[in-house]
Steps between C-alpha positions, in 0.01 A plus 500: 500500500168666582254305717173385346168640617174310545174610340398653835817703561336839441219411741752415774675834449165683514427330835834618637653153527864459596652353184813285500668253261403133536565220251586745224180704552420826675247374756296649786652406836236670715221758480404585859714272715611138483330429833165646389510314169606174667214522749250583225581167331490303827171656615311626195615534136806629318589518132847463350631583154688183408517573128878463519461122527574296188267268308590224254255279312580142398272327251520206261502122489792472746398787731426286805806283447724804455369696800537189717860470375597850621278512813557330836130452577291245307237628257439167323125443460426824684140621472444811291479803727750369755809700604829358627792663682851371446847575367700483180841360595843460348650153471687559828173572686550876522191704420448685172178647641195413703172536314132419466376272222135549398333223301277697262394207280621177348863564397463869594701639793556850639823552698535794740863588572686758709561845352875504564537165323290556186789518252696218666191274528393566142846408369498186719153392385590558135817294531329210680210492252720375216376161383151549642194569287398818679421861425637730769431871527629765736185706575657708779465830312132438421357419842437736787421338834321598820508311830192567716574353842339475842191366680272730295668426164223271373229757572702782341578304182135395465333831588749765387652333195197291409716193449331181628756317711319338795507154345877501459675268745849578629760461222250481216455726197237596246475734204231757426544608136869606486532540876670241721400488867652266758454446872865547586727753665818561692371632832367206703147639464214409270518687173505510123742580222350654187682506164393702199601760243659820625186697419280252690727500806507881511119507499480242781750697709290814460186312607675371811640841593168678436312246714694582816465134597863397474834659570779535241798299623866511402776243482610591854205330664494230232834392647394526865181305428663214307784479752272459803338189352830344391468553125840518324631783283729407211843643572450470876364154596546343154778552244744325270683409825198428723311190387136412581628234742713756685204740505268239655284485188537131416119463505502682165761261357338179378777242519262223387466677164684320221736786424556875529807720475693482829326188630816295552687775688200588717426136582860450612493817709176392666635151572834625635349800677592854388806666653300820549133572549267799525357537852297748701659686789324698772707755691448539873545879485361771272740539210466480124707226332568597137601303191867401518544534877705218652344220705732366771523194722740530796659798326563314172320601181261226386295690243333822389160664521303478173202719606427664834247739653331605816183306407209741464235236575670341802726775637792257517850551358539210259696396195561222255862394467714253307702313762713188532258208520672374817363810679164510327290294743199664664591634843871556422627814672692732267599865475452758226760771456331835439765761434741478796265319741389138519143404589391165641251302292345158461429291191123482439266407214523729196130574512480779756131572433220262402371512142135579438432352158150397395515124449 
């Protein structure tokens, strides 16, 4: 089956981007180099095509009740314009997807889901909506999306795109005509995500490129950026087998909420303690731990790397890994097997680099 293409695909090709499949789309992985693009976001401003992401709207008399039923975070009585991060879970606590929920108005919600999960999530949402008075719509094919990220993002969005955004607090959203703009991102830096029609997004991309004030960035540095600040990627640190409790994301699971799908299983897992948990590991030598590499304790396998890099911002060889909880305490000495060698490491916090959000 042929991969989909975003509305900006031709522009990526024209810029000489390295294109590779991701989440069912042909996406730009890098333009110049992952290191250059990573540093542009940390130090200045970078722009990502994230039009592959999915969007679902939920409206109607039961919209709030329904979204709260399928979502681990609590949106009851949320103020309009607020955004929440959380998960949709199965009854057993496994994760259908992690997502953002935007409250656009009374009984009007905008759900942003992962590209690789669009079809699965849409089927899940449709099935769970039975019995609720809601209108749900999969708008994924309509919206294009840009992520403008970095310390200069606010200035660039205001001055280059002419979109007023200074008043937006972190994790809030507003609309300007048919355009949605939120102060969100996936890099650990200040930034904005802009949703609009394909034609609108193409025009904004051209403005940004013509301005010379931000660097086009691919999914390669999107991964290195999110990883350094401990943000999970579905399929690596979250999955049908890795629950929010195992991933250390219980703060986004509101157990005091009356009900949500998976509550009972997650509450039990939290009370009993998970058998495995996602941890950070710092290697003592220079080596690159990759997804799937074994984590050892006294020569015995206790888990696997979920994401690993030589951190661009810190210069350290670090990874996140799913390990037996009994060996997941901070300071535990472990080893990572990289090809035929083993490298000594130590369990550390998953946030390898401090976030720089505008609060």
